[in-house]
N, C-alpha and C positions, 0 to 999 in steps of 0.2 A: 189618721189625724185626730187629735182629741177634740171632742165637741166643745164649742164655746159655752161657758156657763151663762145662765140668765143674769141680768144686771138689774139691781134696784138702785135708782138714783134718789137720794134724799135731798130735798131743797126747801127753801123757806127758813123755818126755824123761829123759836121765840127769842129773837135778838134784834137789835137795832139795825143789823145788817141783813135783815130778812129780804128786802127787795133786791139787793145785790146777789144774794144767794139764788133767788128765783131766776135771774138772768144767767148766772153761771150754770145752775143745774139743768135748765132747759137746753142750753147750748151743748152741754156734755151729753145729754140724752139724745139730742139730734145727731151729734157726731157718732155716737155708738150705734144708733139705728142705721146710719149711713154705712157703718163698717160691718153690718150684718149681725149685730147682737140682738137678742130679745131683751127688751128694756121695759121696765115699769118705772113710773115716776111717782114718788110719794111726797106729798106736800105736807110739811109740818107748819101749822098756823101759829099765830103769835101767842095763843094760849097754850101751846104745846100739844094740841090734838093732831093726830095723824090722819091724812086723807089719801086714798088711792085715786090718782087721776086715771081717766079712761086709757085703755091700751093704745089707742091711736092718737093720743094727745100730742099736739104740737103748739108751741107758743104762738107762732105765726104773727109776730109783731105786737101781740098784746102787751099793754103796759104792765109792770109788776103789780100795780094796784088791782088788776083784774083777779089776782090770786088771793085777794082779801075775802072773796066770796067763793069758796071751793064748790058748793053745790051748783053754782051757775056755770062752772066748768065741767059739770058732769061727774065730779069726784064723789066717791063713796066714803062714808065715815060720818061723824068722827069716831075714832077709837083712841084709847089711851096708849101711851108709849109701851107699857107692859104688854098689852094685847097685840100691838103691832109687832113687837119683837118676837112674841110667840108665833105669830102668823109667818114671819120671815123664817124662823127656825124650823117650822113644820113643813116648809115648801120642799118639793121634790122635783128636780134636783135643787140643792140649796143654792141660793143666789150669792153673787158677790155684791156687797153693798158699796156703792160709790158715794162717799160722803161729800156733798157739795154745799155743806152748811158752813157759813162764816160766823165767827163770833161765839159768844157763850152758848153752851149746850152742844154745838156742833164741832167747834174747833178746840175746845178746852179739855177734852178727855171724857166728857160726860157720855155722849152717845157712843164713843169708842168703848167705854166700860160696859155699856149695855150690850153691845154687839159681841164683845169679848166673852162676857158671861154666857151668852147664848151659843158660843162656838161658831160664829159666823165670820166668814172672810170679809174684810173691809179694806178700803183704800187708805193710803197715807200712814201717818205716824200712829203709834200706840198711845195708851192712856198717859203715861208719864211724860213723854216727849210733847204730846199735845198740850198738856197742862202747863208745862214750862214755857213752851213757845208762845202760848196765849198770854201768860202773865209777864208783862214787860219787866217788872221788878225782879222776878226770879231769873229771867233770861239775862238781864244785865249783870246781876250778881255772879252768875255762873261764868259769863264771858269775861268779866273783869278778873275773875279768879284764875283764868288760864292765860291772861295777858292780852286779850283781844282789845283793840281800840274802840272805846264806846264814848258816847256823850255823857258828861257828868249830869247827875240828877239828884233830886230830893223826892222822898215819898211823903204823901199826906193822906192820912186816914180820915174818913168822914166823921168818925166820932171825936177825933182830936180837934178837927176844924170846928165842930159844933160846940165843943167844951171850951176851947181857948183860941178863938180866931186871931187875937192879937199876937199870941206867941207864934202862930203859923206865919202871919204877915212879917213879923220880925225876922224869923228864920229865912224866909224866902227873899226878903230885902237884902240880908247879908250875903246870901248865896248869889243873888243877882249882881250885887255890887262887886263881888270878887271875880266875876267873869269878864272876858274881853268885851262882850256885848251884854248890856243889862236886860235885854228882852228875854222872856221865858216862854217856852212851849209847854202848855198845860194840857194834859190829856188823861182819859181814863186808863187805868193800868191793864184792864183785861177786855179790850175791844179793838176793832180794826176799822178799816175804811175811813180813817180820819174822823169818825163820829165822835162828837164831844170834845174835839180839839180846839184850842184857842191860842193864838199868838198874843201874848201880853206885852204891850209896848210900854206901859207905865203902871205904877202901883195902883192907880185908881181902877184899873181893869181887872185886877187880880181876883177880887171877890166873885165877880160874875163868871170868870173863867173857871174857878174852882166849883162853883155851883153847877155850871154846865157839865163839868166832868163827873160830879157826884150824881147827876141825873141818871148816869149810866153804870156807875160802879161805886163801891164803897172805898176804893183806893185810887188815888190820883198821883200822877207824876208831874213834876216841874223840871223840865230839861233846859240846859243851857242852849240858847239859840245860836246857830252857826250861820251868820250872815253870808249871803252869796253862795251857799252850798248848792252843789249839783245833786240831783236825786238819781241814783243809779240802782239797778236791780240785777241780781244773778239768779238764774233758774237752776235748780238741782233736781236730777232724776236718778233714782237708784237707791241702794241700801248697802250697808256695810262698807266693804272696801271698793265695791264697784259703783262709783259715782260718776255721772256725766254732768258737767257744768257748762252752762251757756250764758253768753252775755259778756260784759254787762250791757243791759239796755239803759236808756235814759228817758226821764220824764222832764219836760219843760212846762212847769205849771202856768196856767193862765191866771192864777191868783197869787197873792203874796206868799202863800205856802200851798202845799199840795193837799187842800182840804177836800171834803166830800164832793162839793160841787165841781171842783177842778178835776176830780177823778172820774166822775160819771156823767158830766155834761158833754155831749158830743161836740167836738171842735174847740172846746175851751182850753185844753192842754194839748201839747204835742208829744209824741213818743217816738223813740227810735230803738230798734232791736240791737243796734250796735253803736255804743257810745264812742265818741272820739276821745280815747285815752291812750297813754303810752303802753307799749308791750309789758313793761314792768308793772304798771298800775293794773293792767288786765290780769296778769298772773297773781298779783297780790290780792286783788278782789276775789278771785276764784279760790285762793288758798284760805282766806278768812271765811268765805262762805262755806267751804268744806269743813273747816274747823268748827264753825257755829252749828252746822247741821249735825256733825258727829257728837259734839259735846252734850247736846240735849238728848241724843239717842233717836234723832228723827229717822224716818223710813219712808221710802216711796218717792216722795217729791216735796218740794218746798220752794219758796221764793225768799231770798235774803236781800234786805234793803240796806243801802249805804248812803252816806253823805260824803261828797268830795269837795273839800275846801282848799283850793290851790293844789298843793301836792299831798295834802293830808287826807287820808282815808279813815272814815269813822263808820263803824258798824252801827246800824240803827235798830233793826229788828228782824225777826224771822217770821214768816207766815207759812204755817204747815198746811193750810188749805187756801192757797192764793186764788185770786179771781180768775174766772174763765169767761169774762165778758168780752164783747167785741173790741174794747180798748185795753184789755189786760195784756201786759207784756209776757207774763209767765208762759202761756201756751204757745206764744209766737217766737220767743227767743230760741227754742230748740230747732228752729228751721235751719240754723247753721249746721246742724248735725243731720239734716235730711228729713226731719220730722214734719209732718203736717199736724194740724189741730187734732184730727182723728187719730193719728199715730201716737200723739202724746197721751190721749185718753186711753188708748189700747195698752200702751206701755205701763201706765199706772195700774191697770187691771192685772196685767201679767205680774207686776211686782207684788200686788196684793196676794195673788195666788201663791207665788213663791214663798212669801212670808208665812202664809197660812199653812202651807204644806210643811214648812220647817217647824211649826209649832204644834202640829198634830201629835197627839199622844193618847194612849189608852187611859181609861179610867183606873184610878187606884183601887186596889183590893186591900182587905185587912192585912194580907201577907206583905204588902209593900210598906207598911208603916214601921217606923223604928221603935220596936217594943222589946 
């Protein structure tokens, strides 16, 4: 029997989703320790410095804010990202890096590129798929190009807003007026966890909504609001032709929309791992999820989000590193296939090793070059 590789879980990160990542990463580490893996946890702080948590570290109910002070947790560091990657690459045996980072740096292809360059095995999608999945504008353009149903939108760049806000207001007023519902959902283009999102009910709220989005990104989206939509999610495990799809699950938000507080305040929203939909809708949701996963070149795992308005199914977005928090649907939906939380984490590692083995190749020599 092949020995299990050591695992390094990356958590935290220089992102507005830092705290959510702490919860996800520590839960993943706990599950892998329970499954018999040797696990190290590496905390990346808001400044981008890397810290090694003690080998016996457990979260044990600590709030995410406790991780704002790594030395108080007994962590060693800080070291730069470059030095940290060198340390991981020099380890014997080499670890599998479980990326539990949400948002920019961790989910957008940046850390994937660092690990790829070092020749390290890591979980989830590669550089290109991560970047496309994180950027809602690129994802929407690609999905629209292959005919998938998406919410209509407009893109607003921060420099354009600063230079000519009246033109932006006029464009969005016309966009809003042409829609069945005049409300707009304004959000940063490259962030998750509903951070920076605002539901704009009337034009007087638009300026503040855009400013909030631009606090987190230089590109914002204004989407048509779909009143009365149900929030559904599908979990995807696998790579290439061998994909397992579970769900859809459903979220019933405790707020007007599924904002950050509704997502992460215990008891505020309700979730179900099996939404009440027709067999035809279930099959359609899974087909669209499969198409979205494949069109960006995703690998390993992802969560695909939908809106259901009456009989109309609309693809919302893809999350290539979904949450692993106690209220997250992604790691619980595969229970219908017999998976436990621990099994999901283990399966993701197996998929990372399979991909890494398929990419292994020798170094080029001068004789290999086309001369």
